[in-house]
N, C-alpha and C positions, 0 to 999 in steps of 0.2 A: 917159875923161879920167883922171889921175893926179893927186892931189893930194897935196901932201904937207908939212907947215907951214900952210900960210893952207886955209884950210877952208868961205873962199865955195865956194859953189855946189854945195857938196855935198847930197845927203840927209841933216834935219836927225836921223835919229836914225844917221846915219853919220859927222855929227861929233860928235854922242853920245857914239859909242863911242871913236873919237879926243882927246878931252878926256879922257875915263874913263880908258884907256888911260896915256895922258900922265904926268895928276897923281897915276894909284894906282902904277904900276908905270913913271914914265921912258920908256916906250916910246912911239917914231916911229911910228907907226904913218903905212904910206907905203897911201893906199884910192885904190883906184882902181873908177870904177860904168861898169857898162858897162848902152845903153839898149837891148841885148838882152837882155838878164835871164844871171844863174847861178844863178838858180833851182834846178839840179840841179846835180849832182859832172860829171858829161858836160861843161856848161853853161860849171860857170866852170872846166874844163881848158879845154875848150875855145876859151873867152875870153881866159884870159891865156898858153894856149901853153902847157901841160906836158904829164906824165902825171896820167891821172884816180887814178894814185896816190897825186900830190903836195898834190889836195884832203884839208882836214880836215876833214870830216865833224864838228855838231855836234850831238849827237843827244841827245832827255831823253827820261826815263821815269820815271819813280815806282816807286821799289824797294821794298814796302811800306808805299806811301803817303810818302817822304819821296822829292824828286826830285831827279835827279842824272844829271847828265852824262856821254853816253858819247863818247870823239873819236876815231872811226874813219877811214881811210882812205878816201874815193871810191869803191871799186867794192866794200865789205864793205855789210855786215848785221850787227845786234848780234841773237844765240842769245840770245833772252829768258831761255829755261829752262836754257841754260847757264851767265848770266852770276846768274841770282836765286841756285843751288846754287852761286859762287864766293861769289857775299857774303854767302848762308849768309839767304837771306830765303827767304821761302815765293814770291812772286809780284810779277813783274816786267812793266811792261804801260807801253805811251807814255804819257806825259803828253799831257792834253787842251791845247786852246793854251791856257786861264785857267791852268792850274796854268805851263808853260811863262813868259808870260808877267810871274806873279805870281815865278818863282824866279827868273828873270832879268834878266828886264827886259826883252826884243825877246820880239820876235816869230819865232812858224815859217817856218823860209826865213832867216831871219838873225843865229844863236844865232850870233854868236860864240865864239873855246872858250873864255874868258876876259874878266872886264869885266863881272861879272853883278853886277845888283840884291844879291842877299844871297848871306852862303858857301853853292854847289853844291857838293856831295862830284861831285871829275875822276877818268874813270878813263880810260883812254888803250888806242890798242892800237897797238900796241911799230914795228908797223910803221913806222907814218910818222917813226921813227928814220931812216928809211932812207938818206934822204933829203939833201939839202942846204937848198932849199929847198923853202916846204910855201906853202901858199893857206888860206883859211880866210875865214869869212862879218865881216864889218864892221860888223853893226847892218842890213841889208837884205836883200835876195832877188837886190840888182843888186851890188853892194856888195861886195870882196875886198882881203885885203892879200897882203902876203903878213910871214914871219919861217925863223927856223930854230926844226929840232927844239928846239934848246938852250934860244930864248928860250918856248917852248913849254914847256916839262918848266919852264922857271925862274916861268914868271911863271905859268900856270894849277896845276902839282903836281898832278900829273896821278897816279893809281895804275893802276898797270899789270893787263889784266886779258886775258884770253885767250877768249873769247865773241865773236868774232869769223867770221863768213861770209860768201865772197863773194856777192855777188850774184846 
């Protein structure tokens, strides 16, 4: 199901995401929902018919207790020790579900790359920039939207880092 403009019939979280990014950034998110789910990067790539390298994973971590968002391609993982070193912090760990929800406003599996509840420092795996079109979560594990790397960088304003490794 593709929704653009008319938000009737989509999950309330996806509709909230679309409304938020439209109001805050003037970005029209054409949301696609998949009943079979897009819970993993591989699921999302298969559902939309793209390469896993075109899937944006929004991973949430706590760096010395501060919540951060890492944007990486679908087949990469975050090297937390390398990231801690790069950021000049002692520890980086995966944020717990409560921390994710409080900081971003979204639940794990549906965290979009922007449109968060609070201002969250965001970091970028620059290999996402190699594609004309990329796909990201739209507020639920079953909803995605397409965007360009330029739009991602303009809206999320992420800082590039190199703490990523292939999964």
